[in-house]
C-alpha positions in Angstrom: 82.6 89.7 107.5 83.4 91.3 104.1 86.7 91.5 102.4 87.1 95.1 101.2 90.8 95.1 100.0 91.7 94.9 96.4 91.7 94.5 93.5 95.6 94.6 93.4 97.1 92.7 96.3 100.9 93.0 96.3 103.2 90.5 98.0 106.1 91.9 99.9 108.7 89.8 101.8 108.2 90.5 105.5 112.0 90.6 106.1 112.3 93.6 103.7 110.7 96.5 105.7 112.3 99.1 103.4 109.9 97.9 100.8 106.7 98.2 102.9 105.8 101.7 102.1 106.7 101.3 98.4 104.4 98.4 98.2 101.6 100.2 99.9 101.9 103.1 97.6 101.6 101.0 94.5 98.8 98.5 95.4 95.4 98.4 97.1 96.7 96.2 99.8 100.0 94.7 100.9 100.6 91.0 101.7 103.5 90.8 104.1 104.8 87.3 103.5 106.2 85.2 106.3 106.1 82.0 104.3 107.8 81.3 100.9 109.3 84.7 100.4 111.4 84.4 103.6 114.2 81.9 104.1 113.9 79.7 107.2 116.8 81.4 108.9 115.3 84.8 108.3 111.7 84.2 109.6 112.3 85.5 113.1 113.9 88.6 111.7 110.9 89.1 109.5 108.5 88.9 112.5 110.7 91.4 114.2 110.4 93.8 111.3 106.6 93.6 111.5 106.7 94.2 115.3 109.1 97.1 114.8 106.4 99.1 113.0 104.2 99.2 116.1 107.0 100.3 118.5 107.2 99.9 122.3 104.6 102.6 123.0 101.9 101.1 120.7 102.1 103.9 118.1 100.2 103.7 114.8 101.9 101.1 112.6 103.7 102.0 109.4 101.1 100.1 107.3 97.4 100.7 107.6 95.8 97.5 109.1 92.8 97.8 106.9 95.1 97.5 103.8 97.5 94.9 105.2 97.4 91.1 105.1 100.0 88.9 106.8 100.7 85.6 105.1 101.5 83.1 107.8 103.1 79.7 107.5 101.0 76.5 107.2 98.8 75.5 110.2 100.3 72.9 112.4 103.9 74.0 112.0 106.2 75.6 114.6 106.6 78.6 112.3 102.7 79.0 112.3 102.7 79.1 116.1 105.5 81.7 116.1 103.7 83.8 113.5 100.5 83.9 115.6 102.5 84.9 118.7 103.9 87.8 116.7 100.5 88.9 115.3 99.0 88.9 118.8 101.2 92.0 119.5 100.2 93.9 116.4 96.9 95.5 115.1 96.9 93.3 112.0 93.8 91.1 111.9 93.7 89.9 108.3 95.9 86.9 107.6 96.5 84.7 104.6 96.8 81.0 105.6 99.3 79.3 103.3 98.4 75.8 102.1 95.0 75.8 103.8 93.6 72.2 103.6 90.7 71.9 106.1 88.2 74.0 108.0 89.6 72.7 111.2 92.8 74.6 110.6 90.8 77.8 110.7 89.9 77.3 114.3 93.4 78.3 115.3 92.8 81.7 113.6 89.7 82.6 115.6 89.5 86.4 115.9 91.2 86.9 112.5 89.8 87.5 109.1 91.3 84.8 106.9 92.2 84.6 103.3 92.5 80.9 102.8 95.1 80.0 100.2 94.1 76.7 98.5 97.3 75.6 96.8 97.5 71.9 97.4 95.4 69.1 96.0 93.7 68.6 99.3 93.1 72.3 99.7 91.4 72.6 96.4 89.2 69.6 97.0 88.2 70.9 100.4 87.7 74.5 99.1 83.9 74.4 99.7 84.3 73.4 103.4 87.0 75.9 103.9 84.9 78.7 102.4 82.1 77.9 104.8 84.3 78.6 107.8 82.9 81.7 109.5 86.2 83.6 109.8 87.2 83.0 106.2 86.6 86.2 104.1 88.2 85.1 100.9 89.8 82.2 99.1 92.8 82.4 96.9 94.3 79.6 94.7 98.0 79.0 93.9 99.2 77.3 90.8 102.8 76.4 91.2 102.5 74.9 94.7 99.5 72.9 93.5 101.4 71.4 90.6 104.2 70.6 93.0 101.8 68.6 95.2 100.7 66.7 92.1 104.2 65.8 91.1 104.0 68.1 88.1 106.6 70.4 86.7 104.7 73.6 85.6 101.2 75.0 85.8 101.4 76.5 82.3 101.8 75.3 78.8 104.4 76.6 76.3 102.0 79.3 75.1 101.6 80.7 78.6 98.1 79.4 79.2 97.2 77.2 82.2 97.2 73.5 82.0 93.8 71.8 82.4 94.3 70.8 86.0 95.3 74.3 87.0 92.2 75.7 85.2 90.1 73.2 87.1 91.6 74.3 90.4 91.1 78.0 89.5 87.4 77.4 88.7 86.9 75.2 91.8 88.2 77.8 94.2 86.2 80.6 92.6 83.0 78.6 92.7 83.5 77.5 96.3 84.2 81.1 97.4 81.2 82.6 95.6 78.9 79.8 96.7 79.5 80.9 100.3 79.4 84.6 99.7 83.2 85.0 100.1 85.6 86.9 97.9 87.9 85.1 95.4 91.5 86.1 94.7 93.2 85.1 91.5 96.7 83.6 91.6 99.9 85.5 90.8 101.3 85.9 87.2 104.9 84.9 87.6 106.2 86.2 84.2 107.0 89.7 85.5 108.1 91.3 82.3 105.0 90.1 80.4 102.6 92.8 81.3 100.5 92.2 78.2 100.0 88.6 79.3 99.1 89.8 82.8 96.6 92.3 81.4 94.8 89.5 79.5 94.8 87.2 82.5 93.5 90.0 84.7 90.7 90.8 82.3 89.7 87.2 82.4 89.8 87.3 86.2 87.4 90.2 86.1 85.1 88.6 83.6 85.1 85.3 85.5 84.2 86.8 88.8 87.4 87.1 90.8 87.3 90.2 93.0 91.0 90.6 93.3 94.3 89.4 91.8 97.6 88.9 93.7 100.8 90.5 92.4 104.5 89.8 93.0 106.0 92.9 91.6 105.0 96.6 91.9 104.8 97.0 88.1 102.0 94.5 88.0 99.7 96.4 90.4 98.8 99.1 87.9 98.0 96.5 85.2 95.6 94.7 87.6 93.9 97.9 88.7 93.5 98.9 85.1 91.7 95.6 84.3 89.3 96.1 87.1 88.5 99.8 86.3 85.8 99.9 83.6 86.3 102.2 80.7 84.1 105.2 80.1 82.5 103.3 77.3 81.7 100.3 79.5 80.2 102.5 82.2 78.1 104.4 79.6 76.8 101.2 78.1 76.0 99.7 81.5 74.2 102.9 82.6 72.2 102.9 79.3 71.2 99.3 79.7 70.0 99.8 83.3 68.0 102.8 82.3 66.4 100.7 79.5 65.5 98.1 82.1 63.8 100.7 84.2 61.9 102.0 81.2 60.9 98.5 80.0 59.5 97.6 83.5 59.5 93.9 82.6 61.6 90.9 83.4 62.8 90.3 79.8 63.1 92.9 77.1 65.2 93.7 73.9 67.9 96.3 73.9 70.1 97.0 70.8 68.8 93.8 69.2 69.7 91.6 72.2 67.5 89.8 74.7 68.1 91.2 78.2 67.2 89.4 81.4 68.3 89.4 85.1 71.8 87.9 84.8 72.8 90.4 82.1 71.5 93.3 84.3 73.7 92.0 87.1 76.7 92.2 84.8 75.8 95.8 84.2 75.4 96.5 87.9 78.9 95.0 88.5 80.4 97.4 86.0 78.8 100.4 87.7 79.9 99.1 91.1 83.5 98.7 90.0 83.4 102.2 88.5 82.4 103.6 91.8 85.2 101.7 93.6 87.8 103.2 91.2 86.4 106.7 91.1 
C-alpha cells in the first residue's frame, strides 16, 4: 500500500461539516478530526456529521475518499470503538490513529490504511515496529502531545526552534518510516500567523525527507505546497545534472566543479518527481 495524499494535509474538526469543502479546496487532503479537535460531549455529533455526507441511499460522499483521512481516538478507548463503528458505514478507508504506541493496536484497524501518529514517548520508541505493520502507510509525529507525556511544558525554545528531545523524536519517526518504505508526515506548526517560520520549517521537512506536512489552518496549506513545489531553477539544475550523468556514463563524475555520485543523483530525481506531482 502506498500513501499518495499530500503534501499539505489539513486538519478539520469533524463536528464542523460547514468547513469540510473549504478545507478540501485549500489542501491536498483533509484530516477529519474525531480526537483532540472535538470536545467529548460533541464526538457523537461529529460522527453523525461524517455519516451525513453519505446519506441514506449511499450517495457519493461530500469529500473524496482518496483525499480524506479520519483521525480516530486512541486504540483501546470506548471512543475508538465508536469511531470504527461509524467508519464501517462510510467509504473512508484511510485513518490516522492518534497516540499509536504498538503494532498490536494496528490489528484492530485491519482493512484500513493507517497513518500512525507517534506522539507519546512509547510511540516514538516503538516507531520502527509500528512502521513495519502491514496496514501502516505512513508515520506522523506530534510535538506537543509528546512533551506532555514527558512532563515538559513546550516543544519549542524561545527562538521558535524545536528542543533537542523534539528533534530526536522527529528524526526517529522519519527514519523508522523510511526504513520500512512508508511515508513520513511532519508535525503541525502551531504559530498560525508566522507563515515565514512555517515556510522555513516546511523547506527543512522537504530537505530532510518528509513527504507531507500537516496543517491546522487553511492559510498554511499554500505555504506547505510552495515548499514542496521545486522552483524552475531547481528543476533546470536537476535536469542538467541528470543529463550530465547520462553523458558521463560512469558511477562518479564531476559537474560544475563538484563530485557527483549516486546519492546526489537521487536528490535530483526527487526534485524532478516533485515537479511532476505539482505540474
